[in-house]
C-alpha positions in Angstrom: -71.9 32.3 -47.1 -73.4 28.9 -46.4 -71.1 26.1 -45.4 -72.0 24.2 -48.6 -70.5 27.0 -50.7 -67.3 26.8 -48.8 -67.2 23.1 -49.5 -67.7 23.8 -53.2 -64.8 26.4 -53.2 -62.7 23.9 -51.2 -63.3 21.2 -53.9 -62.1 23.6 -56.7 -59.0 24.7 -54.6 -58.3 21.1 -53.6 -57.7 20.1 -57.2 -56.2 23.4 -58.3 -53.7 24.0 -55.6 -51.8 20.7 -55.9 -48.3 19.8 -57.1 -48.4 22.5 -59.7 -47.7 25.3 -57.2 -44.2 24.0 -56.5 -43.1 24.4 -60.1 -44.3 28.0 -60.4 -41.3 29.8 -58.6 -38.8 28.0 -60.9 -40.4 29.2 -64.2 -40.9 32.7 -62.7 -37.2 32.8 -61.9 -36.3 31.7 -65.4 -38.7 34.1 -67.2 -38.3 37.0 -64.8 -40.6 37.5 -61.8 -42.6 40.3 -63.4 -42.9 38.4 -66.7 -44.2 35.4 -64.8 -46.7 37.5 -62.9 -48.2 38.8 -66.2 -48.4 35.3 -67.6 -50.0 34.1 -64.3 -52.7 36.8 -64.6 -53.5 36.2 -68.2 -53.7 32.4 -67.9 -55.5 32.6 -64.6 -58.2 34.8 -66.0 -58.5 32.7 -69.2 -58.9 29.5 -67.1 -61.5 31.1 -64.9 -63.5 32.0 -68.1 -63.2 28.4 -69.3 -64.3 27.0 -65.9 -67.3 29.3 -66.0 -68.2 27.9 -69.5 -67.9 24.4 -68.1 -70.0 25.4 -65.1 -72.7 26.7 -67.4 -72.7 23.4 -69.3 -73.1 21.3 -66.0 -76.0 23.5 -64.9 -77.9 23.3 -68.2 -77.5 19.6 -68.7 -79.9 17.1 -66.9 -78.4 14.4 -64.7 -75.0 13.9 -63.1 -72.1 13.4 -65.5 -68.3 13.8 -65.5 -66.5 15.5 -68.3 -66.7 12.4 -70.5 -70.5 12.4 -70.2 -70.7 16.1 -71.2 -68.3 15.5 -74.1 -70.5 12.6 -75.3 -73.7 14.6 -75.1 -72.4 17.7 -77.0 -69.5 16.3 -79.1 -70.6 12.7 -79.8 -68.8 9.4 -79.4 -65.4 10.7 -80.7 -65.5 13.5 -78.1 -66.3 11.0 -75.3 -63.4 8.8 -76.3 -60.9 11.6 -76.5 -62.1 13.0 -73.1 -62.0 9.6 -71.5 -58.4 9.1 -72.8 -57.4 12.4 -71.5 -59.0 11.8 -68.0 -57.7 8.2 -67.6 -54.1 8.9 -68.6 -53.9 12.4 -67.1 -55.5 11.6 -63.8 -53.8 8.2 -63.2 -50.5 9.9 -64.0 -51.2 12.7 -61.5 -52.3 10.2 -58.8 -49.1 8.2 -59.2 -47.1 11.5 -58.9 -49.0 12.5 -55.8 -48.4 9.0 -54.2 -44.7 9.4 -54.8 -44.7 13.1 -53.7 -46.6 12.3 -50.5 -44.0 9.6 -49.5 -41.1 12.0 -50.2 -42.7 14.9 -48.4 -43.5 12.9 -45.3 -40.1 11.3 -45.3 -38.6 14.8 -45.2 -40.4 15.3 -41.9 -40.5 11.8 -40.3 -38.0 9.0 -40.3 -39.8 6.1 -41.9 -39.3 5.1 -45.6 -41.2 7.0 -48.4 -42.9 3.8 -49.7 -44.4 3.2 -46.3 -46.0 6.7 -46.3 -47.1 6.4 -49.9 -48.9 3.1 -49.1 -50.6 4.5 -45.9 -51.6 7.6 -47.9 -53.1 5.4 -50.7 -55.2 3.4 -48.2 -56.6 6.4 -46.4 -57.4 8.4 -49.6 -58.9 5.3 -51.4 -61.3 4.8 -48.5 -62.4 8.4 -48.6 -62.9 8.2 -52.4 -64.9 4.9 -52.0 -67.3 6.5 -49.5 -67.9 9.3 -52.0 -68.8 13.0 -52.2 -70.0 13.5 -48.6 -66.8 12.1 -47.0 -64.6 14.0 -49.5 -66.5 17.3 -49.2 -65.9 17.4 -45.4 -62.3 16.2 -45.8 -61.5 18.8 -48.6 -62.9 21.6 -46.5 -60.9 20.6 -43.4 -57.7 20.0 -45.2 -58.2 23.1 -47.4 -58.4 25.2 -44.2 -55.3 23.6 -42.8 -53.5 24.0 -46.1 -54.2 27.7 -46.5 -53.4 28.3 -42.8 -50.0 26.7 -43.2 -49.4 28.7 -46.4 -50.3 31.9 -44.6 -47.9 31.2 -41.8 -45.1 30.4 -44.3 -45.8 33.5 -46.4 -45.8 35.9 -43.4 -42.7 34.3 -41.9 -40.8 34.6 -45.2 -42.2 38.0 -46.2 -41.2 39.7 -43.0 -37.8 38.0 -42.9 -34.6 39.7 -44.1 -34.0 37.1 -46.8 -36.0 38.6 -49.7 -34.0 40.5 -52.2 -35.9 43.1 -54.2 -33.5 42.7 -57.1 -34.8 39.1 -57.6 -38.3 40.5 -58.2 -37.6 43.3 -60.7 -36.7 41.3 -63.9 -39.1 41.7 -66.9 -38.6 40.3 -70.4 -41.4 40.0 -72.9 -39.4 37.5 -74.9 -39.8 35.0 -72.0 -43.5 35.4 -71.6 -44.2 31.8 -72.8 -41.6 30.1 -70.4 -44.1 29.9 -67.5 -47.0 28.9 -69.8 -47.1 25.1 -69.3 -46.4 25.0 -65.6 -48.9 27.8 -64.8 -51.6 26.3 -67.1 -51.1 22.9 -65.3 -51.5 24.7 -61.9 -54.9 26.1 -62.9 -56.3 22.9 -64.4 -59.3 21.9 -62.2 -62.1 21.4 -64.7 -62.8 17.9 -63.5 -63.8 19.3 -60.1 -66.7 21.4 -61.5 -69.2 18.5 -61.9 -68.4 17.6 -58.2 -69.0 21.2 -57.2 -72.4 21.1 -58.9 -73.3 18.0 -57.0 -72.2 19.6 -53.7 -74.3 22.6 -54.4 -77.5 20.7 -54.7 -80.5 23.1 -54.5 -77.9 26.0 -54.3 -76.6 25.7 -57.9 -77.0 29.4 -58.4 -73.8 29.8 -56.3 -71.7 27.8 -58.7 -70.6 30.9 -60.6 -69.6 32.7 -57.4 -67.7 29.7 -56.1 -65.7 29.3 -59.3 -64.7 33.0 -59.4 -63.8 33.1 -55.7 -61.8 29.8 -55.9 -59.9 30.8 -59.0 -59.0 34.2 -57.5 -57.8 32.6 -54.3 -55.6 30.3 -56.3 -54.2 33.1 -58.4 -53.3 35.1 -55.2 -51.7 32.1 -53.5 -49.6 31.3 -56.6 -48.4 34.9 -56.9 -47.5 35.2 -53.2 -45.8 31.8 -53.1 -43.7 32.8 -56.2 -42.9 36.2 -54.6 -41.4 34.8 -51.4 -39.5 31.9 -53.0 -38.1 33.8 -56.0 -37.4 36.8 -53.7 -35.2 34.6 -51.5 -33.7 32.1 -54.0 -33.5 34.2 -57.3 -31.8 32.2 -60.0 -31.0 29.5 -57.6 -34.7 28.5 -57.4 -35.0 24.7 -57.9 -37.5 23.0 -60.2 -39.4 21.8 -57.2 -39.5 24.9 -55.0 -39.2 23.1 -51.6 -36.1 21.0 -52.6 -33.4 23.8 -52.5 -34.7 25.7 -49.5 -33.7 23.7 -46.4 -30.3 25.4 -46.1 -31.8 28.8 -46.8 -34.8 28.9 -44.6 -34.1 26.7 -41.6 -35.7 23.5 -40.4 -39.0 24.9 -39.1 -40.0 26.6 -42.3 -38.7 23.6 -44.3 -41.0 21.3 -42.2 -44.0 23.7 -42.8 -43.3 23.7 -46.5 -43.4 19.9 -46.6 -46.6 19.9 -44.5 -48.1 22.3 -47.0 -47.0 19.9 -49.8 -48.6 17.0 -48.0 -52.0 18.7 -47.7 -51.9 20.2 -51.2 -51.3 16.8 -52.8 -53.8 15.1 -50.5 -56.7 17.4 -51.5 -55.7 17.1 -55.2 -55.6 13.3 -54.9 -59.1 13.3 -53.4 -60.6 15.6 -56.1 -59.1 13.8 -59.0 -59.8 10.4 -57.6 -63.4 11.2 -57.2 -63.6 12.6 -60.7 -62.2 9.3 -62.1 -64.6 7.3 -60.0 -67.6 9.4 -61.1 -66.6 9.0 -64.8 -66.7 5.2 -64.4 -70.1 5.3 -62.6 -72.0 8.1 -64.3 -70.6 7.9 -67.9 -69.8 4.2 -68.2 -72.4 2.8 -65.8 -69.9 0.6 -63.9 -70.7 -0.7 -60.4 -69.4 1.3 -57.5 
């Protein structure tokens, strides 16, 4: 595949594999691992279908828009207001959470205060967002590769350790099928990245469908494997944020890798969502850069 297609996939995964992944093991443990796995599959496939619908809309509509612009064109003024409300409050809330999370994750690895790391992270990410799609596309691809490489190392190290207990992965209860719903749905939300993917795939828009499917499947597999090793080790002791309760179980090296994974996961999500917000202001509200 062309490098530009990898960039498009990285943009989707950058937004999709963010903070949400760290809540998945907890809800899997509470619902039963097999129950959670079925919920993950159903929601993942449903969200892939929705993303394909949005992708079709972006390709069939002239000009560059964000979700607010498409809502305005097809749903009118009320649709635009509701979508803008959703994006502004949803994305700013997520960005604040990522700023806090980055500070705490870096503080778990290095000695300086969390607020210092949060401020440094804010400055670097804001500059990349200011310079726009080209800077972010390259950054998303590089950080995406690093993020997935760290994840693979963590998974292999834990999977082939003697800490996973098969009994933690055998529970199934149909009555708990909705317990993972909210967390898993949040983990798959990346619709705002689709207009950015279309822009990245200029003159290669025919690959948008393939990029959406591949990216969604990668996320589904990563979520399932992450839940497998964490729940397999922690069982009912799995904490709400997966990395918090693992230091004493996994040792310092794996704990550092988990926090590095968190750093890159939140960084890519921050870039993708920040760019989406910027494009909403520029494309749909005609504000100056």
